[in-house]
FIDO-485970 format. One record per residue (C-alpha): residue number from 1; x, y, z. Coordinates in steps of 0.02 Angstrom, whole numbers. Layout:
N
(NUM, (X, Y, Z))
...
# end
This chain:
594
(1, (-3669, -6634, 13340))
(2, (-3497, -6648, 13442))
(3, (-3615, -6709, 13591))
(4, (-3558, -6882, 13591))
(5, (-3352, -6836, 13615))
(6, (-3402, -6750, 13753))
(7, (-3529, -6886, 13831))
(8, (-3415, -7011, 13816))
(9, (-3307, -7008, 13978))
(10, (-3184, -7152, 13953))
(11, (-3187, -7313, 13849))
(12, (-3117, -7466, 13870))
(13, (-3150, -7668, 13824))
(14, (-3300, -7739, 13946))
(15, (-3285, -7875, 14030))
(16, (-3443, -7937, 14124))
(17, (-3454, -8049, 14291))
(18, (-3503, -8225, 14238))
(19, (-3675, -8302, 14271))
(20, (-3828, -8225, 14262))
(21, (-3927, -8218, 14437))
(22, (-4112, -8294, 14451))
(23, (-4208, -8135, 14505))
(24, (-4259, -8141, 14696))
(25, (-4383, -8034, 14802))
(26, (-4346, -7877, 14898))
(27, (-4277, -7932, 15067))
(28, (-4210, -7833, 15194))
(29, (-4067, -7910, 15294))
(30, (-4151, -7880, 15454))
(31, (-4339, -7861, 15489))
(32, (-4313, -7705, 15623))
(33, (-4202, -7591, 15518))
(34, (-4262, -7432, 15492))
(35, (-4178, -7418, 15307))
(36, (-4208, -7589, 15248))
(37, (-4125, -7623, 15089))
(38, (-4158, -7779, 14962))
(39, (-4032, -7925, 14954))
(40, (-3907, -7938, 14815))
(41, (-3965, -8015, 14662))
(42, (-4139, -7916, 14684))
(43, (-4263, -7866, 14564))
(44, (-4256, -7701, 14551))
(45, (-4404, -7607, 14612))
(46, (-4465, -7414, 14587))
(47, (-4462, -7296, 14723))
(48, (-4645, -7254, 14769))
(49, (-4722, -7098, 14666))
(50, (-4779, -6957, 14783))
(51, (-4885, -6835, 14662))
(52, (-4942, -6671, 14688))
(53, (-5130, -6656, 14693))
(54, (-5240, -6498, 14639))
(55, (-5050, -6402, 14616))
(56, (-5002, -6441, 14801))
(57, (-4883, -6589, 14833))
(58, (-4864, -6627, 15018))
(59, (-4735, -6729, 15105))
(60, (-4692, -6773, 15273))
(61, (-4508, -6853, 15268))
(62, (-4393, -6911, 15406))
(63, (-4201, -6941, 15403))
(64, (-4133, -7095, 15511))
(65, (-3975, -7164, 15519))
(66, (-3890, -7314, 15598))
(67, (-3744, -7434, 15596))
(68, (-3769, -7596, 15507))
(69, (-3713, -7766, 15573))
(70, (-3574, -7760, 15453))
(71, (-3513, -7590, 15523))
(72, (-3573, -7484, 15380))
(73, (-3673, -7325, 15394))
(74, (-3847, -7311, 15332))
(75, (-3964, -7173, 15296))
(76, (-4136, -7153, 15233))
(77, (-4280, -7048, 15210))
(78, (-4450, -7120, 15255))
(79, (-4609, -7036, 15219))
(80, (-4779, -7038, 15317))
(81, (-4825, -7213, 15252))
(82, (-4650, -7286, 15275))
(83, (-4593, -7277, 15088))
(84, (-4404, -7248, 15087))
(85, (-4336, -7110, 14990))
(86, (-4506, -7084, 14869))
(87, (-4495, -6998, 14702))
(88, (-4568, -6821, 14715))
(89, (-4687, -6792, 14549))
(90, (-4738, -6615, 14539))
(91, (-4793, -6508, 14379))
(92, (-4716, -6326, 14321))
(93, (-4813, -6206, 14430))
(94, (-4845, -6333, 14573))
(95, (-4836, -6300, 14770))
(96, (-4731, -6391, 14865))
(97, (-4748, -6420, 15060))
(98, (-4614, -6530, 15143))
(99, (-4596, -6570, 15315))
(100, (-4414, -6633, 15370))
(101, (-4388, -6715, 15531))
(102, (-4223, -6744, 15594))
(103, (-4195, -6911, 15696))
(104, (-4011, -6939, 15657))
(105, (-3887, -6995, 15787))
(106, (-3702, -6986, 15796))
(107, (-3638, -7134, 15728))
(108, (-3460, -7121, 15811))
(109, (-3511, -7095, 15974))
(110, (-3656, -7184, 16015))
(111, (-3763, -7054, 16012))
(112, (-3695, -6932, 16128))
(113, (-3664, -6806, 16022))
(114, (-3849, -6811, 15957))
(115, (-3904, -6808, 16130))
(116, (-3811, -6656, 16154))
(117, (-3866, -6562, 15993))
(118, (-4036, -6623, 16062))
(119, (-4016, -6525, 16223))
(120, (-3958, -6391, 16121))
(121, (-4100, -6375, 16020))
(122, (-4232, -6399, 16149))
(123, (-4161, -6236, 16185))
(124, (-4166, -6136, 16029))
(125, (-4343, -6074, 15947))
(126, (-4416, -6141, 15770))
(127, (-4336, -5998, 15689))
(128, (-4143, -6030, 15730))
(129, (-4134, -6159, 15581))
(130, (-4121, -6035, 15457))
(131, (-3970, -5954, 15523))
(132, (-3895, -6060, 15650))
(133, (-3770, -6134, 15511))
(134, (-3717, -6269, 15644))
(135, (-3630, -6410, 15544))
(136, (-3614, -6583, 15639))
(137, (-3646, -6751, 15600))
(138, (-3817, -6767, 15654))
(139, (-3853, -6587, 15568))
(140, (-3970, -6602, 15418))
(141, (-4055, -6491, 15287))
(142, (-4113, -6519, 15094))
(143, (-4030, -6458, 14931))
(144, (-4164, -6487, 14789))
(145, (-4033, -6511, 14667))
(146, (-4045, -6438, 14481))
(147, (-4218, -6333, 14536))
(148, (-4213, -6160, 14489))
(149, (-4299, -6104, 14654))
(150, (-4234, -5960, 14765))
(151, (-4073, -5982, 14874))
(152, (-4177, -5928, 15032))
(153, (-4227, -6018, 15181))
(154, (-4363, -6139, 15180))
(155, (-4330, -6148, 14992))
(156, (-4169, -6192, 14941))
(157, (-4039, -6119, 15041))
(158, (-3888, -6239, 15096))
(159, (-3775, -6123, 15182))
(160, (-3841, -6067, 15364))
(161, (-3998, -6202, 15360))
(162, (-3967, -6326, 15480))
(163, (-4099, -6438, 15581))
(164, (-4033, -6534, 15728))
(165, (-4110, -6683, 15813))
(166, (-4244, -6630, 15927))
(167, (-4293, -6490, 15826))
(168, (-4474, -6482, 15756))
(169, (-4515, -6538, 15573))
(170, (-4431, -6409, 15456))
(171, (-4553, -6351, 15333))
(172, (-4503, -6310, 15164))
(173, (-4618, -6238, 15057))
(174, (-4578, -6181, 14875))
(175, (-4664, -6161, 14708))
(176, (-4583, -6257, 14555))
(177, (-4562, -6120, 14429))
(178, (-4700, -6138, 14281))
(179, (-4546, -6119, 14154))
(180, (-4442, -6253, 14250))
(181, (-4376, -6381, 14127))
(182, (-4468, -6544, 14131))
(183, (-4348, -6688, 14179))
(184, (-4263, -6785, 14321))
(185, (-4192, -6679, 14468))
(186, (-4157, -6759, 14644))
(187, (-4166, -6697, 14845))
(188, (-3995, -6748, 14962))
(189, (-3935, -6657, 15122))
(190, (-3789, -6515, 15102))
(191, (-3709, -6487, 15272))
(192, (-3532, -6433, 15234))
(193, (-3402, -6542, 15290))
(194, (-3520, -6705, 15303))
(195, (-3601, -6719, 15131))
(196, (-3502, -6896, 15087))
(197, (-3561, -7008, 15241))
(198, (-3758, -6993, 15212))
(199, (-3731, -7000, 15036))
(200, (-3640, -7146, 15048))
(201, (-3766, -7206, 15167))
(202, (-3922, -7190, 15037))
(203, (-3969, -7004, 15094))
(204, (-4045, -6959, 14917))
(205, (-4206, -6970, 14830))
(206, (-4274, -6919, 14649))
(207, (-4370, -6782, 14596))
(208, (-4470, -6765, 14425))
(209, (-4552, -6605, 14357))
(210, (-4666, -6680, 14240))
(211, (-4705, -6663, 14055))
(212, (-4553, -6725, 13952))
(213, (-4648, -6784, 13837))
(214, (-4733, -6616, 13795))
(215, (-4547, -6565, 13724))
(216, (-4524, -6722, 13613))
(217, (-4655, -6829, 13520))
(218, (-4521, -6973, 13533))
(219, (-4570, -7003, 13701))
(220, (-4761, -7015, 13681))
(221, (-4841, -7152, 13767))
(222, (-4685, -7231, 13831))
(223, (-4679, -7334, 14000))
(224, (-4539, -7224, 14113))
(225, (-4419, -7313, 14231))
(226, (-4321, -7216, 14369))
(227, (-4163, -7297, 14424))
(228, (-4047, -7217, 14550))
(229, (-3861, -7276, 14545))
(230, (-3803, -7249, 14724))
(231, (-3621, -7291, 14792))
(232, (-3556, -7367, 14969))
(233, (-3430, -7402, 15067))
(234, (-3350, -7599, 14992))
(235, (-3454, -7739, 15079))
(236, (-3306, -7848, 15063))
(237, (-3141, -7733, 15056))
(238, (-3025, -7867, 15092))
(239, (-3085, -7989, 14956))
(240, (-2967, -8024, 14805))
(241, (-3022, -7981, 14644))
(242, (-3127, -8098, 14546))
(243, (-3042, -8254, 14450))
(244, (-3123, -8181, 14287))
(245, (-3027, -8024, 14302))
(246, (-2842, -8008, 14233))
(247, (-2700, -7976, 14382))
(248, (-2678, -7806, 14427))
(249, (-2507, -7782, 14487))
(250, (-2524, -7644, 14601))
(251, (-2667, -7595, 14719))
(252, (-2632, -7439, 14790))
(253, (-2734, -7328, 14923))
(254, (-2757, -7140, 14886))
(255, (-2746, -7014, 15064))
(256, (-2929, -7060, 15088))
(257, (-2896, -7240, 15102))
(258, (-3003, -7283, 14943))
(259, (-2933, -7384, 14800))
(260, (-2832, -7265, 14690))
(261, (-2845, -7273, 14517))
(262, (-2752, -7427, 14417))
(263, (-2763, -7342, 14239))
(264, (-2828, -7519, 14187))
(265, (-3011, -7536, 14183))
(266, (-3005, -7675, 14328))
(267, (-2947, -7706, 14508))
(268, (-3044, -7668, 14671))
(269, (-3166, -7505, 14637))
(270, (-3160, -7372, 14762))
(271, (-3348, -7385, 14819))
(272, (-3487, -7527, 14782))
(273, (-3628, -7480, 14674))
(274, (-3818, -7510, 14712))
(275, (-3963, -7471, 14604))
(276, (-4128, -7431, 14679))
(277, (-4041, -7499, 14847))
(278, (-3999, -7664, 14772))
(279, (-3813, -7691, 14799))
(280, (-3707, -7741, 14673))
(281, (-3536, -7768, 14775))
(282, (-3348, -7793, 14732))
(283, (-3283, -7931, 14688))
(284, (-3404, -8024, 14586))
(285, (-3533, -7893, 14556))
(286, (-3684, -8008, 14556))
(287, (-3801, -7877, 14464))
(288, (-3988, -7814, 14516))
(289, (-4116, -7885, 14393))
(290, (-4222, -7760, 14291))
(291, (-4363, -7846, 14203))
(292, (-4440, -7806, 14062))
(293, (-4549, -7852, 13914))
(294, (-4452, -7921, 13754))
(295, (-4416, -7775, 13618))
(296, (-4514, -7647, 13728))
(297, (-4456, -7466, 13708))
(298, (-4442, -7372, 13895))
(299, (-4383, -7202, 13950))
(300, (-4247, -7238, 14084))
(301, (-4218, -7089, 14215))
(302, (-4040, -7109, 14285))
(303, (-3988, -7020, 14419))
(304, (-3805, -7047, 14479))
(305, (-3825, -6989, 14672))
(306, (-3642, -7076, 14714))
(307, (-3534, -6968, 14819))
(308, (-3384, -7000, 14734))
(309, (-3420, -7134, 14582))
(310, (-3405, -7078, 14408))
(311, (-3516, -7188, 14281))
(312, (-3495, -7216, 14110))
(313, (-3655, -7323, 14045))
(314, (-3692, -7439, 13939))
(315, (-3828, -7574, 13881))
(316, (-3757, -7731, 13811))
(317, (-3823, -7892, 13707))
(318, (-3716, -8017, 13714))
(319, (-3580, -7910, 13737))
(320, (-3631, -7779, 13585))
(321, (-3661, -7600, 13640))
(322, (-3851, -7557, 13613))
(323, (-3912, -7384, 13558))
(324, (-3968, -7274, 13687))
(325, (-4079, -7122, 13629))
(326, (-4032, -6990, 13742))
(327, (-4164, -6848, 13769))
(328, (-4115, -6753, 13915))
(329, (-3967, -6718, 14042))
(330, (-3975, -6646, 14204))
(331, (-4172, -6617, 14201))
(332, (-4158, -6518, 14037))
(333, (-4225, -6600, 13877))
(334, (-4097, -6599, 13729))
(335, (-4220, -6479, 13625))
(336, (-4221, -6344, 13743))
(337, (-4146, -6214, 13631))
(338, (-4306, -6242, 13524))
(339, (-4229, -6253, 13355))
(340, (-4196, -6461, 13358))
(341, (-4385, -6520, 13350))
(342, (-4429, -6696, 13399))
(343, (-4216, -6755, 13422))
(344, (-4144, -6903, 13507))
(345, (-3947, -6908, 13513))
(346, (-3910, -7108, 13493))
(347, (-3757, -7143, 13590))
(348, (-3685, -7315, 13643))
(349, (-3627, -7257, 13800))
(350, (-3670, -7097, 13934))
(351, (-3546, -7031, 14041))
(352, (-3620, -6970, 14214))
(353, (-3519, -6874, 14345))
(354, (-3582, -6896, 14515))
(355, (-3725, -6783, 14553))
(356, (-3789, -6789, 14343))
(357, (-3940, -6852, 14276))
(358, (-3972, -6930, 14100))
(359, (-4131, -6985, 14022))
(360, (-4139, -7092, 13870))
(361, (-4231, -7213, 13770))
(362, (-4193, -7402, 13803))
(363, (-4252, -7560, 13701))
(364, (-4269, -7719, 13801))
(365, (-4187, -7877, 13725))
(366, (-4290, -7985, 13617))
(367, (-4364, -8151, 13681))
(368, (-4261, -8284, 13734))
(369, (-4103, -8168, 13741))
(370, (-4034, -8039, 13892))
(371, (-3940, -7887, 13911))
(372, (-3840, -7820, 14039))
(373, (-3825, -7619, 14122))
(374, (-3631, -7601, 14148))
(375, (-3516, -7461, 14181))
(376, (-3370, -7441, 14101))
(377, (-3211, -7391, 14162))
(378, (-3174, -7198, 14201))
(379, (-3009, -7138, 14191))
(380, (-3003, -7009, 14358))
(381, (-2815, -6980, 14344))
(382, (-2670, -7040, 14426))
(383, (-2732, -6938, 14598))
(384, (-2900, -7007, 14565))
(385, (-3001, -7180, 14633))
(386, (-3026, -7322, 14538))
(387, (-3197, -7342, 14457))
(388, (-3180, -7513, 14352))
(389, (-3288, -7612, 14210))
(390, (-3435, -7672, 14320))
(391, (-3602, -7750, 14301))
(392, (-3730, -7654, 14383))
(393, (-3899, -7756, 14314))
(394, (-3960, -7899, 14204))
(395, (-4086, -7866, 14096))
(396, (-4205, -7989, 14088))
(397, (-4367, -8000, 13951))
(398, (-4504, -8090, 14011))
(399, (-4684, -8059, 13925))
(400, (-4748, -8059, 14097))
(401, (-4647, -7911, 14176))
(402, (-4726, -7799, 14268))
(403, (-4757, -7630, 14186))
(404, (-4655, -7461, 14261))
(405, (-4744, -7374, 14394))
(406, (-4772, -7224, 14271))
(407, (-4793, -7175, 14085))
(408, (-4795, -7043, 13977))
(409, (-4954, -6961, 13909))
(410, (-4997, -7030, 13744))
(411, (-5047, -6870, 13653))
(412, (-4963, -6737, 13752))
(413, (-4991, -6545, 13703))
(414, (-4823, -6472, 13642))
(415, (-4737, -6354, 13792))
(416, (-4742, -6175, 13724))
(417, (-4585, -6104, 13661))
(418, (-4457, -6033, 13788))
(419, (-4482, -5861, 13846))
(420, (-4310, -5802, 13848))
(421, (-4182, -5817, 13702))
(422, (-4075, -5964, 13689))
(423, (-3932, -5949, 13797))
(424, (-3806, -5977, 13658))
(425, (-3864, -5829, 13568))
(426, (-3849, -5705, 13711))
(427, (-3655, -5612, 13726))
(428, (-3576, -5622, 13906))
(429, (-3539, -5475, 14005))
(430, (-3372, -5535, 14054))
(431, (-3268, -5701, 14077))
(432, (-3204, -5766, 14228))
(433, (-3073, -5897, 14253))
(434, (-3072, -6033, 14411))
(435, (-2958, -6157, 14436))
(436, (-2962, -6329, 14534))
(437, (-2806, -6360, 14636))
(438, (-2767, -6482, 14789))
(439, (-2637, -6464, 14923))
(440, (-2567, -6569, 15057))
(441, (-2590, -6501, 15233))
(442, (-2385, -6568, 15247))
(443, (-2310, -6544, 15082))
(444, (-2174, -6669, 15119))
(445, (-2293, -6793, 15189))
(446, (-2386, -6898, 15069))
(447, (-2497, -6980, 15199))
(448, (-2575, -6799, 15266))
(449, (-2750, -6749, 15224))
(450, (-2791, -6638, 15071))
(451, (-2849, -6480, 15062))
(452, (-2962, -6449, 14895))
(453, (-2978, -6301, 14835))
(454, (-3075, -6214, 14683))
(455, (-2999, -6037, 14660))
(456, (-3057, -5868, 14550))
(457, (-2901, -5821, 14456))
(458, (-2810, -5683, 14556))
(459, (-2871, -5721, 14715))
(460, (-2774, -5841, 14852))
(461, (-2812, -6023, 14844))
(462, (-2892, -6069, 15011))
(463, (-3041, -6207, 15086))
(464, (-3201, -6147, 15086))
(465, (-3232, -6049, 15244))
(466, (-3423, -6057, 15263))
(467, (-3419, -5931, 15412))
(468, (-3345, -5803, 15295))
(469, (-3492, -5745, 15213))
(470, (-3397, -5659, 15078))
(471, (-3437, -5708, 14918))
(472, (-3293, -5751, 14789))
(473, (-3400, -5700, 14638))
(474, (-3549, -5572, 14621))
(475, (-3636, -5557, 14463))
(476, (-3804, -5448, 14427))
(477, (-3970, -5546, 14389))
(478, (-4007, -5518, 14202))
(479, (-3825, -5561, 14138))
(480, (-3740, -5681, 14053))
(481, (-3560, -5740, 14080))
(482, (-3431, -5872, 14010))
(483, (-3324, -5953, 14139))
(484, (-3177, -6057, 14092))
(485, (-3139, -6179, 14216))
(486, (-2978, -6272, 14233))
(487, (-2906, -6424, 14318))
(488, (-2711, -6393, 14402))
(489, (-2728, -6540, 14493))
(490, (-2698, -6753, 14442))
(491, (-2887, -6814, 14450))
(492, (-3054, -6784, 14367))
(493, (-3176, -6654, 14451))
(494, (-3360, -6626, 14413))
(495, (-3399, -6442, 14432))
(496, (-3577, -6402, 14503))
(497, (-3661, -6236, 14525))
(498, (-3842, -6214, 14627))
(499, (-3971, -6134, 14560))
(500, (-3950, -6129, 14375))
(501, (-3897, -6238, 14227))
(502, (-3754, -6181, 14101))
(503, (-3704, -6216, 13929))
(504, (-3530, -6304, 13869))
(505, (-3451, -6206, 13754))
(506, (-3278, -6268, 13739))
(507, (-3189, -6439, 13803))
(508, (-3003, -6443, 13804))
(509, (-2992, -6303, 13699))
(510, (-3114, -6375, 13555))
(511, (-3273, -6279, 13534))
(512, (-3438, -6402, 13565))
(513, (-3598, -6404, 13472))
(514, (-3707, -6426, 13613))
(515, (-3867, -6352, 13623))
(516, (-3916, -6405, 13781))
(517, (-3884, -6364, 13956))
(518, (-3818, -6454, 14103))
(519, (-3794, -6426, 14285))
(520, (-3626, -6521, 14316))
(521, (-3494, -6582, 14203))
(522, (-3315, -6657, 14219))
(523, (-3157, -6546, 14199))
(524, (-3012, -6669, 14138))
(525, (-2860, -6694, 14254))
(526, (-2693, -6625, 14229))
(527, (-2564, -6759, 14155))
(528, (-2418, -6632, 14226))
(529, (-2344, -6646, 14040))
(530, (-2469, -6543, 13936))
(531, (-2405, -6346, 13900))
(532, (-2577, -6285, 13978))
(533, (-2701, -6351, 14100))
(534, (-2844, -6441, 14062))
(535, (-3023, -6342, 14036))
(536, (-3193, -6294, 14000))
(537, (-3278, -6140, 13950))
(538, (-3460, -6127, 14022))
(539, (-3611, -6007, 13980))
(540, (-3671, -5965, 14145))
(541, (-3853, -5903, 14140))
(542, (-3890, -5759, 14277))
(543, (-4060, -5694, 14204))
(544, (-4188, -5800, 14320))
(545, (-4252, -5680, 14444))
(546, (-4262, -5841, 14554))
(547, (-4057, -5843, 14557))
(548, (-4037, -5695, 14651))
(549, (-3961, -5722, 14822))
(550, (-3808, -5801, 14889))
(551, (-3771, -5994, 14836))
(552, (-3629, -6115, 14807))
(553, (-3518, -6196, 14675))
(554, (-3424, -6333, 14710))
(555, (-3352, -6491, 14652))
(556, (-3488, -6641, 14663))
(557, (-3360, -6779, 14724))
(558, (-3417, -6767, 14924))
(559, (-3241, -6776, 14990))
(560, (-3188, -6642, 14883))
(561, (-3334, -6519, 14926))
(562, (-3313, -6585, 15112))
(563, (-3122, -6543, 15107))
(564, (-3134, -6364, 15038))
(565, (-3184, -6366, 14848))
(566, (-3311, -6238, 14853))
(567, (-3349, -6057, 14818))
(568, (-3472, -5923, 14859))
(569, (-3590, -5828, 14730))
(570, (-3715, -5678, 14778))
(571, (-3811, -5631, 14633))
(572, (-3887, -5456, 14667))
(573, (-4043, -5382, 14607))
(574, (-4037, -5305, 14412))
(575, (-4011, -5122, 14457))
(576, (-4158, -5018, 14399))
(577, (-4125, -4894, 14246))
(578, (-4052, -4719, 14328))
(579, (-4064, -4557, 14252))
(580, (-3926, -4479, 14167))
(581, (-3795, -4439, 14290))
(582, (-3866, -4543, 14460))
(583, (-3771, -4688, 14526))
(584, (-3638, -4699, 14646))
(585, (-3500, -4796, 14697))
(586, (-3506, -4960, 14796))
(587, (-3354, -5021, 14910))
(588, (-3289, -5169, 14855))
(589, (-3283, -5343, 14971))
(590, (-3110, -5411, 15011))
(591, (-3140, -5576, 14906))
(592, (-3254, -5501, 14788))
(593, (-3214, -5535, 14593))
(594, (-3315, -5423, 14477))
# end
């Protein structure tokens, strides 16, 4: 396989932060905070598990936000028992009934806009959240990232569904498809133009479709651990770099005010990271603590819920990279093709774009030793943010380490083979070409804002218009297409599409042997010198009837998505067979590409 070349986003010599902290217990910074967070250096606890019962998962969530004493914006989902960002665990075929209450306030106007929204909501009937399309700092909804459920209101519609403060709880009701691949998914808000701030504040949670051990005997009986890595605004933005780092001569800011890519692997990051809400702030990156029994094998299910930060994960014992047994990407087991058996892809580091997930087998350090979970530097391009080398967590072996919350079945029944032929064997009905690009609002003023575009070849570049409703692309359900996606900008982008997974066929002009699926993939930046633009070729799967409807594709860096780097696709129902001579012409949409 050639997958290792693709999964490795970037490589660099890693310099870990000096000293190992002792474990600390969970300690919110203030007892009356709505969204309490652990102290720096805390032991990593897992989110609470909410499991389906007799085929039904019922959940009540309230989304809150406030400004901390340090001035940062904090968001959280709280369930009926007070758990923060619980992990939703379901089985294929389960019914999910999730009631979402919006308790957001406008953090920039001391609640004035929220009160206005409250009065506005009081005059509306309960059906209007499906069609209002209202997009404000206090609007919210939910996107169930990666699930193949219909893009309709009360299921996974993120274009016009908008819930306001003062609305009654909004019911999401959908069924997990019987053939949904078992793996890690997640939930987060998806209000266009206002996506970055809630995600930086922590508005995200994991969702697991059970049964991954049924796809691979290597996983049977393993303890499993859910780890959510989020980014947030810097806690110490004015601090000089740690003395353990080499001096970085230039510390430039990009147009969003974040630290620009230094190209060195060091320097101030654009954002801090946290793991299960334990902050690991610049400049010292004092790590969180993961407790594990010596030499124990576990399945780590890792979600990059960052708004803008790329990860390049590795586990080090005495600075030596350890083998990580990759078994799933973006919720889909690697052997989804049905032809690979009990396959484990052993890697020393794993690239994880914002929004993506990796599930891998890891082995704890031996007794008396310790390890580090780190992220290596990612080259985001001269126009990108700085994602340097940094420690995330100390892996501390102990015979008394508590077991993770969940353990995979020891003797699982194997899953039945897929009902549809493997995507890689299906001939595409057409090939489309799309491209990422950027434009300064004032071309002669480098300090002005940037518009971000994703454009279908032949159409005029422009930012996403949520009021248009005219799709950029129209396809038929039951078909398969190839999309070539170029990057004509000087920074790395992460392509994501709702409602489906795709197969990576070609990366930078080289065929890729990856018999597994993704829903998010990096598209390398243009260096200004190459004769062709960097590109990936993807096989897009519109065979599932649940893809019928209108939904979006976009860059999963939220400031890019908020800035217009999003497109609209409509999947029309498959045409029934017609007798010879039947049929008729259909007037084309102004913006349609078919």
